[in-house]
C-alpha positions as CSV (number, residue, x, y, z in Angstrom):
1,M,-67.9,8.6,17.4
2,A,-66.0,5.7,18.8
3,R,-63.4,6.1,21.4
4,V,-59.9,5.1,20.5
5,P,-57.8,3.8,23.4
6,V,-54.3,5.4,23.8
7,R,-51.6,3.1,24.8
8,A,-48.5,4.1,26.7
9,D,-46.2,3.0,23.9
10,Q,-47.8,5.6,21.5
11,G,-45.9,8.4,23.2
12,G,-48.7,10.7,24.5
13,Q,-47.3,10.9,28.0
14,S,-43.8,11.1,26.7
15,A,-44.6,14.2,24.6
16,L,-46.3,15.9,27.7
17,F,-43.2,15.1,29.8
18,D,-40.9,16.5,27.1
19,G,-42.9,19.7,26.9
20,F,-42.8,20.2,30.7
21,L,-39.1,19.5,30.8
22,F,-38.5,22.0,28.0
23,F,-40.6,24.6,29.9
24,V,-38.5,24.1,33.1
25,I,-35.2,24.4,31.2
26,M,-36.4,27.6,29.6
27,I,-37.3,29.1,33.0
28,L,-33.9,28.2,34.4
29,A,-32.2,29.7,31.4
30,S,-34.2,32.9,31.7
31,V,-33.3,33.2,35.4
32,L,-29.6,32.8,34.6
33,V,-29.7,35.4,31.8
34,L,-31.6,37.9,34.0
35,A,-29.2,37.3,37.0
36,S,-26.1,37.8,34.8
37,A,-27.6,41.0,33.3
38,T,-28.0,42.5,36.8
39,L,-24.4,41.7,37.6
40,V,-23.2,43.4,34.4
41,L,-25.1,46.7,35.0
42,P,-22.6,48.2,37.5
43,E,-19.8,47.3,35.0
44,R,-21.6,49.3,32.3
45,K,-21.8,52.3,34.6
46,F,-18.1,52.0,35.3
47,A,-17.4,51.7,31.6
48,A,-19.4,54.9,31.0
49,G,-17.3,56.6,33.7
50,N,-14.1,55.4,31.9
51,E,-15.5,56.8,28.6
52,L,-16.1,60.2,30.3
53,I,-12.5,60.1,31.6
54,V,-11.2,59.5,28.1
55,F,-13.5,62.1,26.7
56,T,-12.3,64.7,29.2
57,H,-8.7,64.2,28.2
58,E,-9.5,64.3,24.5
59,A,-11.8,67.3,25.0
60,R,-9.0,69.1,26.8
61,D,-6.6,68.5,23.9
62,A,-9.2,69.5,21.3
63,Y,-10.3,72.6,23.3
64,M,-6.8,73.9,24.2
65,S,-5.6,73.5,20.6
66,S,-8.7,75.1,19.1
67,T,-7.7,78.4,17.3
68,I,-9.6,81.6,17.8
69,P,-9.4,83.7,14.6
70,A,-9.7,87.0,16.5
71,A,-10.1,88.0,20.1
72,T,-9.7,91.3,22.0
73,Y,-8.9,92.6,25.4
74,Q,-8.8,96.1,26.9
75,S,-5.3,97.3,27.6
76,L,-4.2,99.4,30.7
77,A,-4.5,102.5,28.5
78,G,-8.2,101.6,27.7
79,T,-7.7,100.7,24.1
80,E,-8.8,97.5,22.4
81,V,-6.0,95.1,21.6
82,S,-6.6,92.4,19.0
83,L,-5.1,88.9,19.1
84,Y,-5.2,86.8,15.9
85,N,-5.1,83.1,15.3
86,L,-4.0,81.9,18.7
87,S,-5.0,78.7,20.3
88,I,-7.1,78.8,23.4
89,L,-4.1,77.6,25.5
90,D,-2.0,80.5,24.1
91,L,-4.8,82.9,24.9
92,L,-5.0,81.7,28.4
93,L,-1.2,82.0,28.8
94,V,-1.3,85.6,27.4
95,E,-4.1,86.4,29.8
96,L,-2.2,85.0,32.8
97,S,0.9,86.9,31.8
98,L,-0.9,90.2,31.4
99,I,-2.8,89.7,34.7
100,D,0.6,89.1,36.3
101,D,1.7,92.4,34.8
102,G,-1.2,94.2,36.4
103,L,-4.1,94.0,34.0
104,Q,-7.5,93.1,35.5
105,Q,-9.3,90.0,34.5
106,Q,-12.4,92.1,33.6
107,S,-10.3,93.4,30.6
108,F,-10.8,90.0,29.0
109,Q,-14.5,89.6,29.3
110,G,-17.7,91.5,28.6
111,T,-18.3,91.4,24.8
112,L,-18.5,88.5,22.4
113,G,-15.1,89.2,20.8
114,R,-13.3,89.4,24.1
115,V,-10.8,86.6,24.9
116,N,-12.8,84.9,27.6
117,D,-16.1,85.1,25.8
118,A,-14.5,83.7,22.6
119,T,-12.9,80.8,24.4
120,L,-16.2,80.0,26.2
121,A,-18.1,80.0,22.9
122,V,-15.7,77.3,21.6
123,G,-16.1,75.2,24.8
124,E,-19.9,75.5,24.6
125,R,-19.8,74.1,21.0
126,L,-17.3,71.4,21.8
127,I,-18.5,70.2,25.3
128,G,-21.7,72.0,26.1
129,D,-23.5,70.7,23.0
130,L,-23.1,67.2,24.5
131,R,-25.2,68.4,27.5
132,L,-22.1,68.4,29.7
133,H,-21.0,71.2,31.9
134,F,-17.4,72.4,32.1
135,A,-15.0,74.8,33.8
136,V,-11.5,75.9,33.0
137,F,-9.0,77.0,35.7
138,A,-5.7,78.5,34.6
139,R,-3.2,79.4,37.3
140,F,0.1,81.1,37.4
141,G,1.5,82.1,40.8
142,A,-1.2,84.0,42.7
143,H,-3.2,84.7,39.6
144,Q,-6.1,82.6,38.3
145,V,-8.4,82.7,35.3
146,N,-11.7,80.9,35.8
147,L,-14.1,80.2,32.9
148,F,-17.5,78.5,33.5
149,S,-19.9,77.0,31.0
150,E,-23.4,78.2,30.7
151,G,-25.5,77.4,33.8
152,V,-22.5,77.2,36.1
153,E,-22.6,80.0,38.7
154,G,-19.1,79.7,40.0
155,I,-16.6,77.5,41.8
156,D,-19.1,76.5,44.5
157,S,-21.5,75.0,41.9
158,I,-18.9,72.5,40.6
159,P,-19.7,69.0,41.9
160,L,-17.0,66.9,43.6
161,D,-18.1,64.0,41.3
162,R,-16.4,65.4,38.2
163,F,-13.7,64.5,35.7
164,T,-10.5,66.5,35.5
165,S,-7.8,66.8,32.9
166,G,-4.9,69.1,33.5
167,L,-1.8,70.5,31.9
168,R,1.4,72.2,33.2
169,V,2.7,74.6,30.6
170,S,5.8,76.8,30.5
171,L,5.2,80.6,30.1
172,E,8.4,81.1,28.1
173,A,6.4,81.5,24.9
174,V,4.8,84.7,26.4
175,G,8.1,86.0,27.8
176,K,7.7,84.8,31.4
177,G,9.6,82.4,33.5
178,G,7.6,79.8,35.4
179,V,4.9,77.2,34.8
180,A,1.2,77.6,34.6
181,S,-1.4,74.9,35.3
182,V,-4.5,74.6,33.2
183,D,-7.3,72.3,34.3
184,L,-10.5,71.3,32.5
185,Y,-13.4,69.9,34.6
186,V,-16.3,68.1,32.9
187,W,-19.4,66.7,34.5
188,P,-22.9,65.7,33.4
């Protein structure tokens, strides 16, 4: 086979130079894309935090306005008292009012139909199913109702890095003067 001479004006070297230049431009573009992606990652984490803040406020509204069809507590006389079609917020206010009148917090817990157990069951379906932990603190004067999601041992097991949404509510609806505070804590 005869050898064909390649002349410079045929573009062989030009094509090689073009390919090399394209390769260098693609490497620079890749470096820029990767560098900008690493700068965006902390912003995405911050955005996720913002989303959890918004979720906490919306979960508080949904949770507190959820209606429990029937819940019970044990009166001072030892009889079961039934409460029908009250929101969780109303149930917490009733509980705070009755504790202020001398009833023990244990009167509201223990069996599935009791007030605290019924309210926790709703919270587990609303918040716990998203693999989030939560706690509810309702306070009136020196009295406090604490509700903890499954797996939370108590106040000491709530992390400082949590999201909080609170309410201040008048107790006039349950025949008391004053204001109660109700806080919902949510954390991963």
